[in-house]
C-alpha distance (Angstrom), angle and dihedral (degrees) to the residues before:
residue distance angle dihedral
I1 . . .
T2 3.79 . .
D3 3.79 125.3 .
A4 3.80 88.7 -108.4
G5 3.81 89.9 52.8
T6 3.79 91.9 49.7
Q7 3.80 90.6 49.5
F8 3.81 91.5 48.3
L9 3.81 91.9 51.7
A10 3.79 91.4 47.4
A11 3.81 91.4 49.6
N12 3.82 90.2 49.4
Q13 3.80 98.2 38.8
F14 3.81 93.5 131.6
A15 3.82 92.0 56.3
V16 3.79 91.9 43.5
D17 3.82 91.8 51.4
A18 3.82 91.5 47.0
A19 3.81 92.1 50.7
L20 3.80 92.7 47.6
T21 3.80 90.9 48.5
R22 3.81 91.4 51.8
M23 3.79 91.3 48.8
Q24 3.82 91.5 50.0
E25 3.81 91.5 49.3
V26 3.81 92.4 51.1
S27 3.78 91.2 45.8
A28 3.82 91.7 50.6
R29 3.81 91.6 50.6
H30 3.79 90.6 55.2
G31 3.77 98.7 41.8
G32 3.77 93.7 -101.9
G33 3.80 96.3 -52.8
P34 3.77 144.5 42.0
A35 3.78 117.5 -52.9
P36 3.82 110.4 -87.0
Q37 3.81 91.1 -128.3
I38 3.80 90.2 60.8
I39 3.80 93.1 46.9
R40 3.82 90.0 50.6
A41 3.81 92.5 49.0
M42 3.81 92.5 48.1
E43 3.80 90.9 50.6
N44 3.82 90.8 47.9
L45 3.81 90.4 53.7
K46 3.80 92.8 48.2
T47 3.80 90.9 48.9
A48 3.81 93.6 47.8
L49 3.80 91.4 50.4
R50 3.80 92.7 46.1
L51 3.82 92.1 49.4
R52 3.80 93.2 47.2
V53 3.80 93.8 48.4
G54 3.79 89.0 47.4
R55 3.82 91.4 58.7
G56 3.77 91.5 67.6
P57 3.78 143.2 -85.0
L58 3.78 119.9 -20.2
S59 3.77 121.9 -129.9
S60 3.78 119.4 -125.5
E61 3.80 89.7 -103.6
E62 3.80 92.2 50.7
L63 3.80 91.5 49.0
Q64 3.79 91.4 50.6
S65 3.81 92.2 46.6
I66 3.80 93.8 50.5
A67 3.81 92.5 45.7
A68 3.81 91.1 48.2
T69 3.80 91.3 49.8
I70 3.80 92.5 50.9
D71 3.82 91.6 44.8
A72 3.81 90.7 51.0
A73 3.80 90.9 50.3
A74 3.81 90.6 49.4
L75 3.81 91.8 51.2
S76 3.79 91.0 48.7
I77 3.81 91.3 50.6
E78 3.80 91.9 48.4
K79 3.81 90.0 54.4
T80 3.81 92.7 50.7
């Protein structure tokens, strides 16, 4: 870390401490890491996409459908 960075952190110690406290609280609620259900679901999505792409080229309609499905899931997660 640079001298300027050290000075910035010192000048903003209250905000730094608050952010670290929030991160520790979230980590403690989830056992120190992301919830296993979320990790499993993310891996399932990656696997499904990898398998589908591996079957061959996607048509324009298929590409749009997959993108729309992922976008809808992302919006739903953001609202949670």
